[in-house]
Phi, psi and omega in degrees: 000132179284174177300143180140171179254131184228131176265126184226157168259212181291133179241132175249129179261141180256177179300146174064032179247133173246123173262108182253128181250114177295160172304132181088357177273128180229120171267117179260124176292145178297144176281359182252125181296336180295343179274003181243113178301149176269127179254120182303145182147265178294138179287151172301141179095346176278167176303319173259112196240012174092352175254130186218147175287316175230133187220140172217140181221133180051044183244147176249146171058053176259133181226136168238124186205176177108166184278007181279191191225143169243120185246117183277355179052049187301326184297339178292343185250008182241162174213159177300141178270095184288347181269357181292123183288151175294150182245126179292150181305324182287348178255009182299333181298334182250005179286155176240146186283333190281352179284353184274348173235158177215157178293146174283142167058068174057041176063028179280096182205155178288099183212127353297151180297317174243117183238128180232118187245123176050046178261155179234140183057060178263135181226133169237121184223130167071338189294153173259131177242128184217159174054047178292139177289340179204222175306144186271305183225129173225109163275122183235126183057037180259163179224135182064082183239131175238123175237107190226130174067023181276138179246124180242131179226100176241151178301144182284000174248006182291130182287128176059034182268055175307150176281287179241127175244095183272115195230123175049035183242161182225154180058064184244132181235117178243124183212151169058034181262147181239105190237126173230121187204175184263350177232198185307131181289307174230121184230125174264131182235164176223091177199165176199091177292348180274347182159227188300134177277106181260157177290148167272109198217143176060064182243127179240123176238122185211153173057048180244154174240123188233134170222139189198165171255013176234245182248145181285287176242123188223139168250110183103159349260168004278161186222057183277334183246211188257146168242125182220137172060068182247131181230126175232119190211159169052054185221168181238135172235124189211157161230139181294154176300141182086358177297129178304149185303322185287345177251015172271151180305131178296317179207155179276298179242123180238124173241110190231146171214109185226000186241024173090005178270203184221149172234126181210101175102082179230132175234125174240127183212147172056063181241127175259129178236139178227122177061028171278136185300299178243118183296316187229131178220113177241127189217126170245115183229188183224052172304320171241123181274135178200140177293145173087007178285145176201162174222115186206166176059062177242129178236122179240119184217152175070031174273126176242109187234138175228154176078019180291144177231003175227137184294145170287155184206152172228108188220148167241202176226164180307124181093347178227112188235117172300147186218157178056058179248125179239128173241120186217155174052047182240152173227124183236123177251128182245155173225038183285327181064053187294151181260152182301326181297330179294330180289346183248353185286145174294133181264120183292149178286322183038049188297330185252011181278160172300133186282124174216148181299335182263009190294332183265004182080195179296130186265161187279000178227152181270337185261295183215135178243121179245129177213141179049056182219162179215153182054056176256136178236124169249113188228127178054057179242135174251127173240112187238154182240131175270349173227148180304138181230138185258021180242162173298155175289318182226133173239129174245123184232115182055057175241162182216140179059068183240137175244125174244105190226136175057055180256142171247117190229128176295139181288132174289158178281140175087193184274063186238135179291152175291316179234128184243111180257121184238121177048048185240153187226143177055062178246127181246122183243120186213141173066029180276134179244108181278151175287168181299134177094014181289125182285317180207141183290303186227133170248131179245124182227153175103139184290339181270356179294136182200161176054051176264121183238134177237135180203135172069027178272152174288143184288153170285163182251013182231306188222217186282160177282317183234138177232137178268146180208157170052046172083007179292143182264148177302327183294345181284348191239134171241116185227127172258012187255353181150197189285156172249119184249000000 
């Protein structure tokens, strides 16, 4: 397409077609839904609803490239959400920006703006995509996909304006992308309304810069099938200083499984986050119950995060426990300013709820909260506070076979343990360095706690190394670091 502005409706691309957009070329989507053919598959009313600006199905060697722009004219399909409840100032931390607008007329909008179904050798290069009415790009059940140098610009209040939704596809390479949007920047899903549910497999995302008011890099939802061999590396997730809380990223890295599928083999490395609410969120739930679901073999390393206001967490639910999760060589700085009461509040299971980092409310630890999990390793992790916090740095609740090694943790204010172990078994704590003013290194509580071992930790400068609580027995603890009180 040459330079100029062009108004278009739905376009379908066939095999061996390249759509090249010259510099200065802008394709503007029609503001009328009647100009977009309906493609059977996704039902009307869903986030993905069968109307698309660009569509390809069962096509080989399709390419969209060039320095031009595709503009979805999203504002033509939205209206103010008059039903959105007011949010109290103290709840601004959990508010979301996208609830203030809603789609007009039963979600009748071109979403995803670019939809590719069962395509092979699909390429998107250099093009700018902006103002999507809903999801921006979805390759679904595709094979051999390259998305390189793509720039996405959607309003940060746009409803469901995901950047990339990689769904039931394999051998996908995303690199050098610059994404600013109002919903998940990059989201991997496992569903297929068009037919066979294939695994989302062999996906590499690297060298990207992401800003959003939802999640930066997310796996789920939906999560009905398998995720295998996923790599997210060398990228930035940020919100600028002064960004209102409701338009800050909900979470940086989310690994979720809540619909009965499986996660096996995820590596996240070398990620810088700035002003992201919760840096890390790993969740195994049961929104959809199914036998054989699991979440395992996840390695998160080299995360450098500042400005966090929601605790990171790794959680399952009774009967479903994420396993073999390693977080290493990370530094997380928080400014949540937690209150002592948050450390004592009952934390709801919300086993069937939509997964969000803020779903359980204020958590009892400022750094990392582990619950219903096994074989978790936190190694060479720093959790620091930019504002005084009255909660433990780490809380483990009903966990088993956990290693906490070589941690640097800011001391909480008051008579609060640095590490709080609740109803936990086979926990090894080694090489922990508490900040100045630490009252007690480790508190062990609960009658089922057992096989707690401490070795080679730096001493506290105020009181005992280990404290018993809530019926825990002395026999549950082996400590070479000092007294058990």
